[in-house]
C-alpha positions, 0 to 999 in steps of 0.5 A, a space after each residue: 436232331 432230337 427234341 425234348 423239354 425240361 417242362 411242357 411246352 404248352 401252358 394254360 392261361 397264366 402258366 409260363 410257356 417254355 422257351 425253345 432252346 437249341 442244345 449241343 452236347 459237344 465233344 470231349 468233356 462237353 457231354 458231361 458238363 452239359 448233362 450237369 448244367 441241364 440237371 441244375 437248370 431243370 431242378 431250378 425250374 427253368 422253362 425250356 423246350 430243348 431241341 438237341 442237335 449234333 455238331 463237332 467231331 461226329 459231324 466232321 467225320 460224316 464229311 461236313 467240313 464245317 462241323 454242322 449239318 443243314 438240320 442243325 441250322 434249321 433248329 438254330 434259326 427256329 429257336 434263335 437261342 443256342 446253349 453249346 458245349 465245347 467242340 473239337 475241331 480236327 487238326 489240319 487243313 480243310 476244317 473250319 472253326 465251328 465257333 467262328 462259323 456259327 458266330 459269323 453266320 448268325 451275326 453274333 457280333 458281341 461276345 460278352 465274357 465276365 471275369 470275376 474272382 471268388 476269393 477266398 473260395 477260389 485261389 487268386 492273386 486279385 481278389 477285387 477283380 470284376 471285369 467284363 470283356 466285350 469282344 467284337 466277334 465277326 471281323 478283324 483277322 477272324 474274317 479268316 481270309 488267308 492266301 498263300 501268295 508266293 513260295 515263302 509268304 502267306 497273308 491274312 487280311 485284317 478287316 475292320 468296318 465302321 458299322 462293326 466298330 460302332 455296333 460293338 462299342 455302343 453295345 459295350 457302353 449300353 452294357 455298362 449303363 444297364 449293369 451299373 458299371 462306370 467305365 469302359 476301356 478300349 484296347 487297340 494297337 493303333 500306334 502301328 495299325 493306324 487305319 484298322 485299329 485307328 478306325 476302332 479307336 476313332 469310333 470309340 471316341 465318337 460313341 463315348 461322347 454319347 455316354 457322358 455318365 460313363 468314363 471312357 479311356 483308351 490304352 494301347 493293347 500291349 500295356 493294357 494287357 500288362 495292366 490287366 494282368 497286374 492290376 485287373 481291379 483298375 478295369 470295369 468293362 473292356 471293349 476290343 477288336 476280335 483277336 485281342 478280345 479272344 486272347 485277353 478274355 482267357 487271360 482275364 478268366 485265368 487270373 480271376 481263378 480259372 478259365 473253367 469258371 468263365 461263361 460267355 454270351 454271343 449276342 446278335 440281332 437275330 440269335 444268341 449263343 451261350 457257352 463256356 470260354 474253354 475248349 473240349 479238353 479231350 484228355 479229361 473226357 469221361 473222368 468225371 473231373 471237368 468243371 461245369 461252371 463255365 457252361 452253367 454261368 453261360 446258361 445263367 446269361 441265357 436265362 437272363 436273355 430269354 426273360 427268366 431272370 428269377 431262375 438265373 438268380 436262383 441258379 447263380 446264387 446256389 452256385 456261389 453258395 456251393 463255392 462258399 461251402 468248399 465244394 469245388 472241382 479239381 481245377 480250382 481246389 485250393 490247399 486243404 480242399 477235397 475236390 469233387 467230380 462233375 456230377 457231385 458238383 452239380 448235385 451240390 448246387 441242386 441241394 443249395 437251390 434257394 440259398 444265397 451266399 453269405 461272404 460272396 455278394 449275392 447276385 440279382 437279375 432285375 426283370 428287363 435286364 436282358 442282354 439282347 439290346 442290339 445297337 444299330 450303326 448310324 447311316 453316314 453319307 458316302 464320301 467322295 472316292 478317288 484313286 491315286 494309284 495302285 500297289 502291285 504285289 509280286 512273286 519275284 525270287 531275285 533278292 535284288 530290289 534295284 534289279 526289280 525296280 529296273 525291270 518294273 520301270 522298263 515294263 511300265 514305260 509309257 504307262 500313266 502310272 510311275 513306280 514310286 516305291 518297293 517294299 518287302 514285308 512292309 519295309 521300304 527297300 527301293 529307293 534308298 533301301 538298306 542292304 541289311 534288310 532281309 527280303 523274301 520273294 514277296 514284294 510290293 511295288 507302288 505305282 502312282 500318277 503325277 496328280 492326286 486322284 487322277 488314276 482310273 481303273 483303265 490305268 491299272 489294267 494297262 499297267 498290269 498288262 504291261 507287267 504281264 507282257 514283261 513276265 512279272 508275276 503279280 499276285 495281288 493289287 490294292 487300290 490307293 484311294 482317297 476319301 473326301 481327299 484324305 488318303 485311305 492307305 498307309 504311306 511308305 517311308 519318305 512319303 
């Protein structure tokens, strides 16, 4: 780790002190766009004490599967502010996504991605677009809990928590209010995933009631995505679970003009990370053609976060004035435009520091508009939890569900739990299944007691012992719980 400073870290009375910031130059085009970004920040008078760390490819090569070493973690925990260039995660198993690792380890629950058009200076079909996507950053399928359970089937667990939903939804409404925006749209797929996405939607409705000054709406994510691609000007702030937000923010950035223009803030209670939303683009590395705009705009968000809004405003307006002057990199060059390289683009921004755009709307960052407000989830009394039975997942190569049912019934004879249903990939195949249904070697057998809430763990242990003695290979179990009498599990067909 190396330590440097854009300005001196000590200051006499009345002289602002530099803010410690951890910087990683990343992989691929990362070092080039970070160098351009730091030059602009220095010229603009940013008061930063920079600590540089190494992450990514070079660290993976040293045998650290997460792409980050202990001394880098020490810097991040000390500065609590991270400006990160893109990194490359090696292909193949055994390597973790560093972005996901950092976000989850530091509790960076809110990913904020503004997607704005800059017509007519950047080509776009949607000149009125100005959308902010607030993406939940820690849960959903990005929990990364995956298992191969049979020869044919793997699973990925989708985890959604009430506190996680409440924090990100409240953050989105707080962001909208703080930035003078009038509407928050929630996107989920709760018509299919009724418990997980259903919880996100339900919490959204609950939180929205606390913000009567802001319009709240919900769309199923597929039609919402179609509307975003067709009429993005209909949206203002979008809040969504992790996976949908990741996909849709890239789509939104691209239809706004280019993924290369979008910056990103990752906000948590204890730290914050700022970056471009795009990847490391190894084929472009070393060619002086990469667009530093995404990382630079991420750095602008960082400046607001650390209490230097006047510098953020100076940089952002100079960047807008540069676009107006027709100075662009190749990725956003329109017909008749002569693009410049990474270094020349940074020089052009520096030359315009102090200028404001004329056609594009100048930005203003009032003091106190920091993005570090972290809502807390309301404490809730624990609900009464009872158990109806258990879903037992089996590895069984025989594709005949009737034969499997017969074996399960024989094995469970005398047990407190009785076989109610068998599904394969979520489709009921016993009783009364259809012969056309395609089956794999991964089965779910639902066992329940005769009375609601009458099951305890000893019943489950007894059942599993009986299945084991019968030679049936169970690979996973899921308890069928009720909370205050309401089922906390999806019902099968016909139930």
